[in-house]
C-alpha positions in Angstrom: -26.1 4.9 61.1 -24.5 1.6 61.7 -27.1 0.0 59.4 -26.2 2.5 56.7 -22.5 1.9 57.2 -23.0 -1.9 57.0 -25.1 -1.5 53.8 -22.3 0.6 52.3 -19.6 -1.9 53.2 -21.8 -4.7 51.9 -22.3 -2.9 48.6 -18.6 -2.1 48.3 -17.7 -5.8 48.9 -20.3 -6.9 46.3 -18.7 -4.5 43.7 -15.3 -5.9 44.5 -16.5 -9.5 44.3 -18.2 -8.9 41.0 -15.1 -7.2 39.6 -13.0 -10.3 40.6 -15.3 -12.8 38.8 -13.8 -14.1 35.7 -14.9 -12.0 32.8 -17.3 -13.7 30.3 -15.2 -14.6 27.3 -16.5 -12.8 24.3 -14.6 -13.8 21.2 -12.8 -10.8 19.6 -13.9 -9.9 16.1 -11.2 -10.7 13.6 -9.5 -7.6 12.2 -9.9 -7.4 8.5 -6.9 -6.6 6.3 -6.3 -2.9 5.6 -6.1 -2.2 1.9 -4.4 1.0 0.8 -4.0 2.1 -2.8 -2.3 5.4 -3.6 -4.3 8.0 -5.4 -4.0 7.5 -9.2 -1.6 9.8 -10.9 -0.8 10.6 -14.5 2.4 9.1 -15.7 4.2 8.1 -18.9 5.6 4.7 -19.5 8.3 3.9 -22.0 7.2 1.1 -24.4 9.8 -1.2 -25.8 9.0 -3.8 -28.5 10.4 -7.3 -28.1 10.7 -8.1 -31.8 14.1 -7.8 -33.4 12.7 -6.2 -36.6 11.2 -3.2 -34.8 12.7 0.2 -35.0 15.0 1.1 -32.2 14.0 3.4 -29.4 11.1 3.8 -27.2 7.5 5.1 -27.5 5.8 7.0 -24.7 2.5 5.5 -23.5 0.2 7.7 -21.3 -1.8 6.4 -18.4 -2.7 6.7 -14.8 -0.8 4.7 -12.2 -1.5 3.5 -8.7 0.1 1.2 -6.1 -1.6 -1.1 -3.6 0.5 -1.9 -0.6 0.9 -5.6 0.3 3.9 -5.5 2.7 6.5 -3.4 4.5 10.0 -4.7 4.5 12.9 -4.5 7.0 15.1 -2.8 4.4 12.7 0.2 4.5 11.0 -0.7 1.2 7.4 -1.5 0.3 6.0 -4.3 -1.7 2.8 -4.0 -3.6 0.9 -4.3 -6.8 1.6 -1.6 -9.4 -1.2 -0.8 -11.9 -1.3 1.3 -15.0 -4.6 2.3 -16.5 -3.9 3.3 -20.1 -5.5 6.3 -21.7 -7.4 5.8 -25.0 -4.5 7.3 -27.1 -2.0 5.2 -25.1 -3.9 2.0 -25.8 -4.0 2.9 -29.5 -0.3 3.6 -29.6 0.3 0.2 -27.9 -2.0 -1.5 -30.4 -0.3 0.1 -33.4 3.2 -0.6 -32.2 2.3 -4.3 -31.5 0.3 -4.7 -34.7 -2.8 -5.7 -32.7 -6.4 -4.5 -32.7 -7.4 -2.0 -30.1 -9.8 -4.6 -28.6 -6.8 -6.9 -28.0 -5.2 -4.3 -25.7 -6.5 -4.3 -22.1 -7.3 -1.0 -20.5 -5.0 -1.8 -17.5 -1.9 -3.8 -16.7 -0.7 -4.8 -13.2 2.5 -6.1 -11.8 2.4 -7.8 -8.3 5.3 -7.8 -5.9 6.7 -4.5 -7.2 9.2 -2.8 -4.8 9.0 0.9 -3.9 11.3 2.9 -1.8 10.7 6.1 0.0 12.4 9.0 -1.8 15.4 10.4 0.3 14.2 12.8 3.0 10.5 12.4 2.1 7.9 12.8 4.9 4.3 13.7 5.5 2.2 15.5 4.4 3.3 13.9 1.1 5.5 10.7 1.1 7.1 10.3 -2.4 7.6 6.7 -3.6 10.6 6.0 -5.8 10.5 2.9 -8.1 13.6 1.1 -9.4 13.1 0.3 -13.1 10.7 -2.6 -13.7 8.8 -3.9 -16.7 5.2 -5.0 -17.3 4.4 -7.2 -20.3 2.0 -5.4 -22.6 1.1 -6.1 -26.2 4.2 -7.3 -28.0 6.6 -5.6 -25.7 7.1 -4.1 -22.2 6.0 -1.0 -20.4 9.0 0.2 -18.6 8.5 2.3 -15.4 10.9 3.9 -12.9 11.4 7.0 -10.9 9.3 9.1 -8.4 5.9 8.0 -9.7 3.5 8.1 -6.8 2.9 9.6 -3.4 1.1 8.8 -0.2 -0.9 11.7 1.2 -1.2 12.2 4.9 -4.7 11.6 6.4 -6.2 10.6 9.7 -6.2 7.0 8.5 -4.3 4.8 11.0 -2.2 3.0 8.3 -1.2 6.3 6.8 -0.2 7.7 10.2 2.0 4.6 10.7 3.7 5.3 7.3 4.2 8.9 8.3 5.8 7.8 11.6 8.0 5.3 9.7 9.4 7.9 7.3 10.1 10.2 10.3 12.0 7.4 12.0 14.0 6.8 8.8 14.9 10.5 8.5 16.2 10.7 12.0 17.9 7.3 11.8 16.0 5.7 14.6 14.8 2.1 15.2 11.8 1.2 13.1 11.4 -2.6 13.2 8.4 -2.2 15.5 6.6 0.2 13.2 7.3 -2.1 10.2 5.7 -5.1 12.1 2.7 -3.0 13.1 2.2 -1.9 9.4 2.3 -5.6 8.3 -0.2 -6.7 10.9 -2.6 -4.0 9.7 -2.1 -5.0 6.0 -2.5 -8.7 6.8 -5.4 -8.4 9.3 -6.1 -11.4 11.5 -5.1 -14.6 9.6 -7.6 -17.4 9.7 -6.7 -20.6 11.4 
């Protein structure tokens, strides 16, 4: 009996000693940046020619728009790259208005560092993004975009859950700087160096 008790105590001391040994240092795998792009959605852009001799007014150009997040800001706005993929008729309208050949009109145009704000009172399951007016150079003019153009749909994705939490914090007027920093860490990943 004493031998068994002694063996048990010896085993317990060995387990404690092993747990106190410095852990082998295994380098952590760097976390890659999280890239999130909204689902593409049909939208119309106003097209304004830059030339003085063009007829006044705007033309509507049809396309599908999306937004890739690049940063969350302390003023409760997002920064990202806005992209419009033009429809075939939209490209033709742009080419005709610009006096260019269809082959000279790209299928898509992007604008980096575009600001989006959450629409008032928006929250999951569908977060609406509101865009102040901005322009994208296209053909011999500009595509002009603004308004509630896109949405972020709730999912189990960790970044989306963070965005849902952020909008809830905005709606109840609670502190959100921690969540904004967390979102930026996810978007940036582990920086090299």
